[in-house]
Every structure is written in C-alpha cells, then in structure tokens.
C-alpha positions as CSV (number, residue, x, y, z in Angstrom):
1,M,22.2,-10.6,8.2
2,P,18.4,-10.2,8.4
3,F,15.9,-11.8,6.4
4,V,13.8,-9.0,4.7
5,K,10.6,-10.1,2.6
6,I,9.0,-7.6,0.0
7,I,5.4,-7.3,-0.6
8,D,3.5,-5.3,-3.5
9,T,0.3,-4.4,-2.5
10,V,-2.0,-1.3,-4.0
11,G,-3.9,1.0,-2.0
12,S,-7.0,3.1,-2.9
13,S,-9.1,6.3,-1.5
14,A,-11.8,8.7,-2.5
15,E,-9.8,11.4,-0.8
16,S,-6.1,11.4,-1.9
17,W,-3.0,9.8,-2.9
18,E,-1.6,10.2,0.8
19,Q,-5.1,8.5,2.1
20,A,-4.3,5.6,-0.2
21,A,-1.0,5.1,1.0
22,K,-2.0,4.6,4.3
23,N,-5.0,2.4,3.3
24,A,-2.4,0.2,1.5
25,I,-0.2,-0.2,4.6
26,E,-2.7,-0.3,7.2
27,D,-4.6,-2.6,5.4
28,A,-1.5,-4.9,4.4
29,S,-0.4,-5.1,8.1
30,R,-3.7,-6.9,9.2
31,L,-2.5,-10.1,6.5
32,P,-1.5,-12.9,8.5
33,I,1.9,-12.5,6.6
34,F,2.5,-9.7,8.1
35,K,1.6,-10.9,11.6
36,Q,4.1,-14.1,10.9
37,K,7.1,-12.0,9.6
38,G,7.5,-9.2,11.8
39,K,7.0,-5.3,11.2
40,I,6.9,-2.9,7.9
41,T,10.2,-1.4,8.4
42,K,10.0,0.9,4.9
43,A,7.7,1.4,2.3
44,T,8.6,2.8,-1.1
45,I,5.2,4.2,-3.0
46,K,6.0,3.0,-6.9
47,D,3.0,4.0,-8.7
48,F,-0.1,6.5,-8.7
49,D,-3.1,6.1,-10.9
50,I,-6.1,7.6,-10.9
51,K,-9.9,6.0,-11.2
52,I,-12.4,7.8,-13.2
53,E,-16.0,7.1,-14.0
54,D,-18.1,9.5,-16.1
55,N,-15.2,11.8,-16.2
56,K,-15.2,12.1,-12.6
57,I,-12.2,10.9,-10.6
58,V,-13.8,8.0,-8.2
59,A,-10.6,6.6,-6.7
60,Y,-6.9,7.6,-6.2
61,L,-4.9,4.6,-5.9
62,C,-1.0,4.2,-5.0
63,R,1.2,0.8,-5.7
64,V,3.3,0.3,-2.5
65,E,6.1,-1.7,-1.5
66,M,6.8,-2.8,1.8
67,F,9.6,-4.4,3.2
68,L,9.3,-6.7,6.3
69,E,11.9,-8.0,9.0
C-alpha cells in the first residue's frame, strides 16, 4: 500500500480561478517536500475566494488540496 501525503495550499491570480489553481500547483511543486516525496498525483479544489479592494476584484484565490505519492 503506497504512502500518500496530503498538502493544502492557496493559489492566487489576478486573472481567474483556473490560473490561481495552476499557480498553486506550480508553486507548490517547487517546494522541497514535493521534490523529496515524489509526484503530485491528484489535486482537489476545496474553496474559492475573491480579494476585493476599492470595490474591484484584485485577486482570485483558491484553496487546493494536493496528494503526493
């Protein structure tokens, strides 16, 4: 039975939630724990948020749960 590590992270983008999710995975994959434990095998979007300043959207945020084998 393989060992699986689960990591939660938040990605952000000024463009879209899709880009925020991509940024979360790309940024996390550069962290040392991801290099030591293997590859990301699955990601689940857990939550979506929007950062607003002066009544304008300035960032799309999404919480991503990633599974490593």
